C-alpha distance (Angstrom), angle and dihedral (degrees) to the residues before:
residue distance angle dihedral
X1 . . .
X2 3.81 . .
X3 3.83 120.9 .
X4 3.78 127.5 -166.3
X5 3.80 124.7 -174.2
X6 3.77 129.6 -170.2
X7 3.82 140.7 138.2
X8 3.76 139.6 -137.8
X9 3.79 135.3 -168.7
X10 3.81 116.3 -122.2
X11 3.79 125.7 -159.8
X12 3.84 86.6 -141.0
X13 3.75 125.3 92.8
X14 3.85 117.4 -107.7
X15 3.83 90.1 -103.4
X16 3.82 90.4 51.2
X17 3.83 91.9 49.5
X18 3.85 89.6 49.6
X19 3.81 89.0 50.4
X20 3.83 93.5 50.9
X21 3.79 90.8 49.5
X22 3.81 94.7 46.8
X23 3.79 104.5 35.4
X24 3.79 107.1 110.1
X25 3.76 96.2 172.8
X26 3.81 127.3 124.9
X27 3.81 94.9 -79.7
X28 3.84 94.7 59.9
X29 3.83 92.2 99.7
X30 3.85 89.6 51.9
X31 3.86 92.5 50.6
X32 3.82 95.6 43.3
X33 3.82 113.1 51.4
X34 3.86 89.2 -168.5
X35 3.85 90.1 66.3
X36 3.79 123.4 71.8
X37 3.80 126.7 -165.3
X38 3.82 93.2 -113.3
X39 3.82 91.3 58.0
X40 3.78 101.3 41.9
X41 3.77 116.7 96.4
X42 3.82 127.5 156.7
X43 3.77 104.3 -150.1
X44 3.79 97.2 -179.5
X45 3.78 139.1 -29.2
X46 3.71 142.6 -176.3
X47 3.79 142.2 166.8
X48 3.82 104.6 -37.2
X49 3.81 98.2 -4.4
X50 3.79 143.9 68.0
X51 3.78 135.7 176.5
X52 3.81 112.0 -147.3
X53 3.76 143.6 161.0
X54 3.78 112.4 -139.5
X55 3.78 141.4 158.8
X56 3.81 135.7 67.6
X57 3.76 136.5 -65.5
X58 3.83 88.5 -89.9
X59 3.83 95.6 51.4
X60 3.80 126.0 7.0
X61 3.76 131.5 155.4
X62 3.72 139.2 -170.3
X63 3.78 109.5 -136.5
X64 3.80 143.9 167.9
X65 3.82 115.9 -127.8
X66 3.81 118.0 -156.0
X67 3.78 127.0 -176.2
X68 3.81 142.3 148.3
X69 3.78 105.8 -117.5
X70 3.85 88.8 -138.7
X71 3.82 92.7 40.2
X72 3.75 139.0 90.0
X73 3.81 103.7 -127.1
X74 3.79 136.0 77.7
X75 3.80 117.6 -168.6
X76 3.80 118.0 -163.9
X77 3.79 116.3 -166.8
X78 3.80 118.9 -163.6
X79 3.82 111.9 -128.6
X80 3.84 98.1 171.6
X81 3.78 134.3 -7.7
X82 3.76 140.7 -179.0
X83 3.80 90.2 -129.3
X84 3.80 108.7 19.9
X85 3.80 134.3 44.1
X86 3.76 126.9 -116.8
X87 3.75 119.2 -71.2
X88 3.75 125.7 49.6
X89 3.77 120.4 64.7
X90 3.78 137.3 145.6
X91 3.78 137.6 -46.8
X92 3.78 120.1 -163.9
X93 3.85 119.5 -170.2
X94 3.79 122.1 -175.0
X95 3.78 127.2 -154.3
X96 3.80 125.0 179.9
X97 3.81 114.8 -113.5
X98 3.82 129.9 -176.5
X99 3.86 91.0 -103.9
X100 3.80 98.0 37.2
X101 3.79 130.1 -67.9
X102 3.75 137.7 -21.5
X103 3.84 108.4 -140.4
X104 3.78 114.5 -160.6
X105 3.81 110.9 -159.9
X106 3.79 128.2 -163.6
X107 3.82 119.7 -176.5
X108 3.78 120.2 -171.5
X109 3.83 119.9 -175.1
X110 3.78 128.9 -167.1
X111 3.82 105.5 -160.8
X112 3.79 113.9 -147.0
X113 3.83 104.3 174.5
X114 3.81 135.6 31.5
X115 3.83 93.4 -92.9
X116 3.80 90.8 51.8
X117 3.85 92.0 47.7
X118 3.78 90.4 52.3
X119 3.79 93.6 49.0
X120 3.83 90.9 44.6
X121 3.80 89.3 52.9
X122 3.82 90.8 54.1
X123 3.82 96.6 43.6
X124 3.85 96.8 86.7
X125 3.83 88.6 53.3
X126 3.76 105.1 41.1
X127 3.83 102.1 9.9
X128 3.81 102.8 89.6
X129 3.80 96.0 51.8
X130 3.83 93.6 41.2
X131 3.77 94.1 45.4
X132 3.82 93.4 46.2
X133 3.78 88.1 53.2
X134 3.82 90.9 53.6
X135 3.83 92.2 49.4
X136 3.81 97.5 41.2
X137 3.82 98.4 84.0
X138 3.83 100.4 41.1
X139 3.81 93.2 44.6
X140 3.84 93.9 38.2
X141 3.80 90.1 -126.4
X142 3.77 134.9 166.2
């Protein structure tokens, strides 16, 4: 397994960051440029959890999101993926800051095939900058 950790500072409040991460409504594909309409399916959801498939033709994953509605952490567990095997996923932790919210991000990938192993090997080198870029717009981060 490969793990990458980084953080960013969002102009949003912690509650707003949590809402962006856990809103699986019809505007999700507009908010998240890394998700297209064809690869966004909400399979089921309840209070503090959702199971969704999201991404693009190049890289999609089916995942379970878990969070405490009054909490500060969203855990995303990969169930299936075009590139990576089950297990791994994302953890987002929010902390209030004077100018908004610090978002600590941890990404763990369990490569299953050759393409996944290659990407996982590159993640520690190029992952933080690339991942920050993908989160910057939805989370209104610097």
